[in-house]
Each structure stands twice: as C-alpha cells, then as structure tokens.
N, C-alpha and C positions, 0 to 999 in steps of 0.2 A: 504494500500500500504506500503510495507516494503522498506525502503531505504537501499540500499547496497552501499558499497564504490564505486563500478563501476558506479552505477546510479548517485550518487552524483558527481563523477568526470565528467561524460558525461554531466550532467546538467551545471556544472560550465564551462566546455569547450564551450558548446553551448552559454551560456550567454556572455562569454568573446568574442566570435566570433561576436555576435550581437553588443556588445559595440564597437569592432574594426571597424565593418562596419559603425556604426554611426559616429565614430570619423573620418573615411576616408571621409564620405560624408560631414561632417562639414568642413573639410579641403578644399574640392573641392568647397564648397559654399563660403568659405573665398577668394579663388583665384578668383572666378567669381565676387564677390563683389569688390575686389581690382581692377580687370581689368575694371569693369564698372565705378567705381569712378575715376580711373586714366584717362580713356578716357574722361569722363565728364569734369574733370579738364583741360585736354589738349585742348578740344574743346573750353572751356571758355577762356583759355589762347590765343588760336589762334584767337578767335573772338575779343579779346581786343587788337589784334595786338602786343602782347608781345612775339614774337617768340623766344626771348633769354631766357625765363623763363620756361624751361622744367624740371627743377630740382624738382619742387613741385610734378608734376605728377609721376616722377620717385620715389620719396620718398614715396608717397602714395602707389604706387604699391609694392615697396620694403617692407614696413611695413606689408601689407596684405600677401605678399608671404612668408615672414619670419615666421609669425605666423602660416600660413597654413602648412608650412613645419614642424614646431614643432609638430603640431597635427598629420601629416602623420607619423612622426618618432614615436610618442607615439602609434599610431595604429600598426606600425610594431613591436614595443616592445611587445605590448599585444599579437599579433599573434605569436611571437616567444616564449613567456612565456607559452602558452598553447600547442603549437605543434612545438617544435624545430626540425629543420632538421640538422642532423649531417653529411651530405655529404660534 
C-alpha cells in the first residue's frame, strides 16, 4: 500500500474526528456525573433538614459543568482544526 499525501490527510482527519467525538462524549459523561452527584448531595442535605445549605450542591454541579464545558470547547477546536468553515 502506497501512502499518498491525500490518504495521509484523510486518515488524520478521520482520526481527529474520532478523538473529537470521544472528547464530546466524555464531556457529556462529566455533566451526567455532576448532575447525579449534585442531586445526591441535595437529597442528603434535605434529609438532614439543612434547607439553607444548597451552596454545596451548586458548587459540585458548577465544578463538573465547568470542566465538561472545557472538554466541549476542546472538541470544537479539534473539529475546526481539521475542517474549518469559512462562511
């Protein structure tokens, strides 16, 4: 098999697209984990009758959401790097 510049380029583009999809899925998993952990913390707080302490649940969710958004931004950058749209 002879590698041409076009075949190498298409292989790299395909690989980067798979990495992009993997990073997007990881970001979605982080959001799901953050929601789950925040809800669990909120339920524990309500069960302990500490209704004024919602800050912990909000901070837990905010940390997961911020990290997930950074991964989603990274995925967008990867997608733009291999197939920029000039419109």
